[in-house]
TORTOR-837450 format. One record per residue (C-alpha): residue in one letter; x, y, z. Coordinates in steps of 0.001 Angstrom, whole numbers, plus 500000, padded with zeros to 6 digits. Example, Ala and Ser with C-alpha at 12.3 -4.5 7.8 and 13.67 -1.06 7.14 Angstrom:
% TORTOR-837450
A512300495500507800;S513670498940507140;
This chain:
% TORTOR-837450
X808333120492788519;X804578121208788308;X804645124184786230;X804996122040782702;X802182119725783274;X799534122671784296;X800745124538781482;X799759121705779315;X796524121224781035;X795339124980780730;X792490125486778280;X792872129250778186;X795424131545776972;X796343132816780366;X795852131994783856;X793777135220784042;X791417133674781777;X791665130125783182;X790504131606786568;X787674132959785191;X786597130193783470;X786822128295786541;X785003130668788398;X782194130462786090;X782271126640785660;X782387126142789739;X779579128689790065;X777026126808787255;X778255123178788758;X777926123731792345;X775857126856793152;X773156127049791134;X773108123179791114;X771847123600794622;X769894126505794203;X767797124740791663;X767374121735793786;X763641120486794274;X764206120408798158;X766549122882798769;X767475120598802311;X771664121013801817;X772073123946803337;X775263123365804723;X776470122457801356;X775408125700799727;X776508127833802426;X780184126043801968;X780101126660798289;X779139130308798858;X781917130731800732;X784406129408798690;X783524131217795736;X783886134216797877;X787495133039798047;X787814132095794645;X786858135662793717;X789230136816795749;X792306134685793666;X790745135522790370;X791044139147791651;X794517138674792698;X795827136759789475;X793951139963787219;X795823142103788997;X799102140936788558;X798449140256784937;X796775143481784197;X793258142032782853;X790181143550784123;X787546141093785457;X784588140354782772;X780997142436783809;X779599138985784315;X782075137600786821;X781345141071788513;X777464140445788814;X778136137136789904;X780367137906792433;X777286140516793664;X775033138125794107;X777051135742795648;X778315138134798538;X774272139093798758;X773889135284799797;X776654135053801407;X775388137657803900;X772115135476804322;X773401132097804402;X776139132608807376;X777388129446809577;X775155128001812128;X775127125468814840;X771798123531815006;X768898126258813666;X769692127972810304;X767689131175810903;X768035133136807462;X764707133875805619;X765510130742803142;X765761128194805293;X763441128962807936;X760576128005804911;X762591125009803793;X764836123254806534;X762901120594808249;X764018121429811614;X762251125013811195;X758922123537810634;X758415122373814147;X756121124315816187;X758106124751818959;X760677126080817110;X758709128500815206;X756954129860818474;X760111130528820273;X761570132142816999;X758460134493816618;X758773135352820285;X761920136521819596;X760968138814816315;X758926140896818862;X760408144193819053;X757525146417818805;X757922149751821383;X761664149146821785;X763522152423821086;X766521151449818535;X769350153985818487;X769337156787816180;X772523155727814347;X771333152015813740;X769822150992810233;X766843148365811575;X766722145233809487;X763117143862808479;X763887140433810402;X765551141807813346;X764998140317816583;X765653141038820724;X769036140272820782;X769832142314817614;X768320145330819973;X770670144268822827;X773345144068820391;X773232147554819397;X772687149116822685;X775503147240824758;X778228146505821970;X778094142595821749;X779914140526819363;X777912139609815963;X778839135799816257;X778087135767820005;X774515136935819066;X774234134304816584;X775170131571819185;X773169132589822088;X770038133183819354;X770065129622818705;X770810128667822307;X768002130547823794;X765640129126820822;X766410125578821785;X766355126408825618;X762435127783825070;X761625124775822527;X762436122113824933;X760465123266827759;X757722124580825231;X757407120855823504;X757123119455827347;X754586121586828741;X752366121885825619;X751619118490824342;X748842119210822140;X749966120199818326;X747200122650817924;X748474124654821005;X752163125250820235;X751684128061817895;X752592130456820795;X755316130379823209;X753769128950826754;X754062131797829557;X754759128772832160;X757783127270829879;X759211130909829796;X758910131112833421;X760457127623833565;X763301128611831960;X763793131945833588;X763994130495836799;X766731128085835949;X768751130505834423;X768370133015837226;X768369130802840111;X771937132050841553;X771482135796840414;X768477135553843015;X770143133657845633;X773242136390844958;X770803139090845627;X768971138075848675;X772516136758850185;X773729140294849765;X770136142056850732;X769630143792847611;X766624143609844875;X767291141965841834;X767002144028838781;X764011141769836818;X761643144651837214;X758297143312834542;X756173146127833289;X752559146272834612;X750969146348831018;X750486142298830126;X751206142069826568;X754742143765827705;X755487140824830198;X756912138191828054;X759041140410825565;X760335142080828598;X761275138507830276;X763181137430826761;X765011140533826899;X766521139514830563;X767140136260829184;X769000137191826352;X770944139712828109;X772128137433830600;X773043134649827818;X775208137124825759;X776976138487829036;X777407134668829579;X778792133669826081;X781108136802825886;X782598136681829396;X785250134087828400;X787036133023831806;X785140135054833491;X782582132246833549;X784900131066836526;X783753133614838255;X779635133703838687;X779273136339841185;X781124138347839147;X778594137590835955;X775996138373838630;X777435142077839689;X777718142477835750;X774327141650835003;X772536143368837982;X773891146567836600;X773251145826832883;X769585144782833603;X769171147749835657;X770178150155832648;X767817147814830656;X764886148516832989;X765468152204833145;X765999152473829237;X762249150831828316;X760924152926831564;X762008156005830357;X764125156790833232;X765975160158833597;X769796160105835028;X770136162056837731;X773716163207836887;X773211163677833296;X769640165100833090;X769174162632830004;X767414159736829305;X769202156443831183;X771819155095828448;X774233152018828950;X777418152953830554;X779245150559828115;X777639150854824765;X777383151697821459;X780324151136819980;X781122147621818116;X782832145444820905;X782291147428823300;X781234145055825934;X784355142903825068;X786810145955825254;X785326148021828431;X783971145272830464;X785274141942829832;X789102143054829103;X789750145054832115;X788990142119834622;X790398139654832400;X794261141596832504;X793361141301836385;X793064137706836148;X796074137648833714;X798501139364835897;X797578137666838910;X798491134494836812;X801547135481835552;X802875136595838884;X801970133280840549;X804282131547837692;X807106133808837398;X807625135351840740;X807673132486842822;X805934133985845520;X803671132719848231;X800310131731848300;X799501134811850195;X800764137064847478;X798648136268844429;X794918135738843514;X793459133182841626;X789677132596840311;X788617131844843693;X790116134784845555;X788531137466842658;X785068135746842789;X784873135888846667;X785049140008846265;X781852139641844942;X780295138075847999;X779989141071850337;X778184144522850075;X781567146129849436;X781809144755845619;X778898147874844815;X781910150151845691;X783610149053842530;X780752151441840985;X779476151335837372;X780678152247834997;X783555150453837063;X786007152760838663;X789658151917837448;X791246153024840862;X789176150311842555;X790952148088845181;X789678145389843237;X792118146219840091;X794780146956841746;X798060144520841840;X800862144449844615;X804313145897843304;X806730143083844743;X809927143723845224;X813078141684845036;X815317142433848103;X818922141042847668;X818612139332850999;X815485137480849952;X817040135985846586;X818213132962848350;X815070132037849955;X812743132892846881;X810975135329849223;X809243138474847488;X808011141394849945;X805246144302848815;X806764147410848600;X804758150446850930;X801476150187850646;X799448150152847692;X795824149099848632;X795993145716846927;X792894143964847973;X794648140515848656;X792738137761849031;X789268137471850917;X788495134670852869;X791472132556853034;X795158132144852580;X796816129127852631;X799902128623855128;X801780125322854913;X802255124179858391;X802202120443860115;X799343122314862639;X797073121764859947;X797157118272861199;X795359119056864425;X793340122078862790;X791826120194860338;X791053117052862509;X790284119031865652;X787364116971866666;X788727113515866058;X792218114496868531;X789844116110870969;X787696112848871284;X790749110971871482;X792640112895874359;X789350113289876519;X788301109602875885;X792177108641877167;X792086111092880117;X788481109063881088;X789819105566880502;X792975106260882513;X790891107730885653;X788492104946885458;X791612102464885140;X793319103727888160;X790526104197890545;X788773100274890011;X789788098916886473;X786193098005885213;X783645100438883126;X781185100310885804;X783272102064888387;X782472105098886563;X778890104977888298;X780930105613891624;X780388109330893032;X784099109806893726;X785134108395890653;X782407110456888194;X783465113358889603;X787130112757888607;X785839111715884935;X784107115289884508;X787425116957884795;X787717115951881293;X785589119331880446;X788662121128882017;X790680119465879440;X788130120353876651;X787995123949877546;X791872123988877225;X791866122231874037;X789298124969872906;X791351127650873733;X794309126547871683;X792337125768868643;X791569129461868948;X794875130406869182;X795686128215866091;X792874129636864333;X793822133358865020;X797680132032863687;X796806129945860480;X794798133218859292;X797231135770860190;X797773136630856882;X794508137279855547;X793520140104858341;X794168142870856151;X790961141510853954;X789149140182856221;X785391141377857434;X784712142975860649;X782646140384861497;X784779137783860920;X787992139346862674;X785640139755865955;X784730135814865971;X787915135071866244;X788466137011868973;X785501136374870932;X786495132602870088;X789626133329871960;X788150135327874721;X785389132778875068;X787981130062875296;X790438131931877878;X787516132330880065;X786216129104880123;X789998128132880765;X789323129705884242;X785521129199885063;X786115125533884721;X788626124822887219;X787444127242889936;X784101125681889707;X785558122187889644;X787398122829892774;X784425123662894767;X783441120027894395;X786008118516896144;X785581117441900177;X788956117522901095;X790859119377897992;X794566118718896969;X797256120246894899;X795911122515892210;X792626122704894065;X793309123679897092;X795487126997895527;X792022127365893809;X789926127828897034;X792659129410898691;X793011132126895644;X788747132524895620;X788056131683899070;X787135128394901089;X783203128359901209;X781029125203901063;X780962122688898575;X779127123551895765;X779019120566892756;X776248121617891307;X778157124946890215;X780727123274887852;X777649121267886516;X775911124618885669;X779295125679883945;X779473122192882382;X775670122885880682;X776110126484879693;X779901125595878273;X778063122586876189;X775273124516875002;X776723125305871831;X777534121665871336;X774155120791872033;X773151123038869394;X775167121711867092;X774277118083867945;X770457118991867367;X771453120371864043;X773806117054863213;X770894114886864170;X768220116854862007;X769975117822858542;X766625119083857626;X766397121729860112;X770278122722859372;X770064122993855904;X767001125079856245;X768819127509858756;X772047127412856426;X769912128811853567;X768209131475855748;X768893135097854861;X767170136246858261;X769554138098860590;X768856136251863422;X769241132955862206;X772531134324860299;X773852135653864108;X773101131913865605;X774940130130862988;X777797133124862594;X779286131533865864;X779655128058864372;X781250129084861101;X781629131979858888;X778971132811856395;X779823132267853025;X777749132463850073;X778743128923848675;X778407125471850537;X774973126275852571;X772581123688852966;X775197120967851249;X774349117843853681;X773276114236853366;X769899113185854055;X768728111314857219;X769238107853856461;X772194108468855003;X773625110367858272;X772064107675860167;X774266104844858418;X777493106941858370;X776726107821862417;X775975104143862821;X779252103092861103;X781461105620863279;X779805104657866771;X780219101045866084;X783986101841865156;X785027103822868034;X783486101847870514;X785292098692869399;X788308100893869667;X787923102160872655;X786996098787874145;X790085096878872918;X792258099925873973;X790908099846877768;X791668096286878196;X794386095830876233;X796419098641876403;X795323101089879307;X794356099068882096;X797217096402882021;X799675099480882354;X797961100990885707;X799211098363888018;X802766098646886943;X802736102299887026;X801427101968890649;X804154099631891699;X806795101893889900;X805388105139891561;X805846103240895108;X809342102783894769;X811312105736896351;X814623107217894542;X816813109769896384;X819411110463893688;X819058110352889697;X821990110147887233;X820292112561884892;X818804114817887923;X818657117800885434;X815665116093883808;X813923115481886924;X815653117875889915;X812654117433892459;X810983114124891516;X810742111256894144;X809857108654891517;X811237106834888775;X808894109013886548;X811687108409883106;X810363104828883705;X806435105375883480;X807112107720880607;X809068105378878733;X806777102482879630;X803241104608878488;X804946106820875305;X804820103384872639;X801581102600874189;X799773106339873651;X801260106327870208;X799542103350869236;X796351104774871105;X796412107391868499;X797259105287865404;X795077102536865689;X791884104293864928;X792922104198860865;X793694100480861397;X790204099738862721;X788964101881859990;X790442099509857277;X789248096692859114;X785675098044859436;X785813099222855817;X786606095850854335;X784143094402856192;X781224097023855225;X782189096778851670;X781687093144851429;X779082092772853020;X777546095884850983;X778770094313847800;X777421090784849000;X773687092146849058;X774173093915846344;X775355090864843814;X778678092555842755;X780983090289840775;X778026087664840621;X779650087136836989;X783322086856836558;X784018085395833313;X783446086432829624;X781412082698829205;X779171083211831984;X778218087056830675;X777425085457826923;X775404082519828582;X773087085052830446;X772260086751827189;X770448084066825879;X767927084772828542;X767635088358828295;X764859088403825673;X762583086280828273;X763552088351831643;X762816091802829225;X759173090210828673;X758540089385832084;X759555092581833981;X759078095370831508;X756044094301828914;X752242094215830339;X750834090611830512;X747590090262828324;X746001088176831073;X746574089672834787;X746230087879838079;X744046089197840652;X743506089119844024;X745357090662847119;X748146089290847394;X749126088976843788;X748954092995843691;X751713092978846263;X753714089937844619;X757050090793842832;X757246087526841376;X756672087747837701;X753323086041836193;X754435082960834250;X752416081220831469;X752925078442829305;X754974079495826113;X755427077576823166;X757767077977820385;X755978080835818586;X755438082931821383;X759304082846822410;X759928084168818748;X757169086691819631;X759078087460822809;X762493087582821005;X761272089695818371;X759589092485820269;X762812092751822518;X765069092944819359;X762657095992818370;X762989097772821529;X766972097186821670;X767157098205817567;X765026101615818454;X767793102580821467;X770966101515819351;X769303103984816526;X768758106682818430;X772549106176819385;X773415106969816139;X770871109729815825;X772792111426818395;X776310110418817066;X777266108613820051;X777986106061817800;X779007105188813904;X777252103201811392;X779888100120811608;X779444100353815577;X775355100504815066;X775577097541812501;X777249095264815230;X774863096546817716;X771831095929816035;X769994092164816715;X768773090956813712;X764800089574813894;X762294088684811205;X758480089783811230;X757403087860808759;X758450084363809781;X759836082302812935;X762831082661813948;X764743080304816037;X766648082588818178;X768234085726818034;X771434085868816130;X773740088358819066;X776822089574816696;X779704088009818349;X781748090782818281;X779106092285820664;X779070089641823402;X783116089014823121;X784063092477823480;X781605095655823814;X779060094819826457;X781980093246828646;X784269096186828572;X781122097968829283;X780648095829832364;X784443096392833291;X784729092898833004;X787268092142830505;X790288093265832196;X791793089529831698;X790278088613828278;X793716088323826452;X794818089864822915;X791227089091821033;X790116092528822862;X793348094691822489;X792765096557819776;X789180097573821468;X790560098239824552;X792594100757822730;X789889102121821127;X788109102297824338;X791003104357825815;X791614106577822760;X787536107314821983;X785562108619824847;X782618108932822783;X782656105015822213;X783144104136825505;X779998106599826466;X777570104704824277;X778352101582825140;X777892102383828672;X774747104413827990;X773567101070826313;X774186098701829004;X772489101330831996;X769450101407829220;X769185097580830221;X770780097535833712;X767335096444835310;X766669093792832747;X770397092388833137;X769959092594836982;X766672090386836524;X768419087661834362;X771561087580836545;X770119087922839936;X766679087526839749;X763787090265839917;X764214093355842095;X762329096637842367;
């Protein structure tokens, strides 16, 4: 259908001649015009033009071959020039680093950019490979690419990344323009500290020295630091999904940085007798093919196993499981270059037995040395309810036992000070020891599937926890039996086993103190979170041994605790909540049942209809169980009811103190903006005439002076200038577009009086109210804008950032001044 009009519009005699004419026309109109421009500022269009010209030549060549027509020599020469320029004008993100742009582009003229750029060009003294053709504009990252085989585009991206990192810190440290020609060493140290924070922490955790060795010659220190930083960024940029395994990247970098140090120091390999060379280097894309790909294939196979085989959580590994392998010194068994037969690269061969097909179970076939999971294996069980909330369960059970004892022996909390009642209350530690042993057994059961991959220290901890729990279950009842003057029941039996000596109440108290010593240490660390944070982060063996008993030592999650004040508020909340709960439970639930229970137990019953359940019972124990069972259930469940009540009260008081919900309608919000310029001037603009005196120095009230109409106009114009600067910066950072910028700008005039600021109605009715989350019931007029907010996160972010910039001013207008 389009062939006839195309042939009519063709000027030349053939398609080949038409393509050659169009190619020459495109080169003159676009490429030469951009090259001859005075400023040569539009580099992006010139780069695009060169790429388009290359594609046009491929089409031209194909058409000429089909029609058996040779390409003109002039076009071939033009194409050669395009190809040469195309190699220079490569695509870029922010910084055009080609020779032409370095002199013409405005961003490349910044002193901090030039300082970082020239620092990377310092390749003096580096041993280049013999088969590598060194360029005149080669830099440190290109040298790393030649040795370790990184991808070309990755090098280009990380070159810009490193220059911008250094330039941003350099401009902060060197504020004077005359001092920015050379890269500041302090700025270099700051960037290096941030990049290698996790790597150094990983080395200290494993007890290994880092590979960041610096030369003794001062002139080479900056170059060596840049090489270490460049190597890390190149590894990170090409790691792909391995970035989800940060300690795996630390392992890779540890060995490659050591190779880098060995090559620069001229070390000799003990195995080959030659100078140190990279284990994976030389070839193109060697790092991707030989380092990243093998590890990624393991990740891929584990992910496929989790999808297709419907296996249990213990039968496959995810990113965290693979990364946790590098949390122990055993990871160095992997070697460098990495051994292909290492346990890390082995996968289990699951065989689906016919009898397991109905259950979807997959059993490992034989012993294939699969590494499995390292620290945690999920087991789906309702026992996790007790294991995860063991402290709450223990507290409720012990409190119930103590309240029953007090209520049975008097009925008032003051009876606990009676010697006999207090001695009975002390029996709660025996119950605590029994629950502690049950917790140790539960830990072993729920961690049984991870036994093969557990370290010896973790296994030893579980065994000692069980033995310790069993020992205290024996020691505490025995010592408690010797506190009774006239023992009965179990106490009499225990004293008959171990001898009927004198009463020794202090022996049981001593045993309780020793039993509670770990809890006392934990309470001390809880009260002083700074001390606990220091101990958890410490790598000393003595400290690690002390902390090992409370929880296994892991690389992550150490020292993550709230501040002392936040901890105090949290503790007081739960102290008041649990105290209220226990008081109500004692007087409403426990004590009213004690006397009826005593009366029931006094009634003797000789025959039972269901004697199988209570063959030797002399009282109606079944009625007692039926009486107490619902109360016990309520006792354990009403904690969440009290939590709902207290969280509502505390949240309401906190919200009232913060004045949340002060503005409830759009009209109220719109009226507050009229006084926004004045509040801005009172709280953020220094006054010309300052108050004097000691009292005024500590006064939080803004200074007020008489204002006339002209002064109000100045205040409005001053506020409009600051507001417009912020909105303009949003546009420069591409957070909003031109239309949104025009809507958000506040018009003002410098030369004539202005009666009032004319706020855009769209701004007052839609943008700021939605940013404040107050337009939920604004009706249909904001429906399209809400749709825009849901579909455009950048628009939402810009508006909320706009509100955050003036949050203090809006608070000053709405609720009065504050700090």
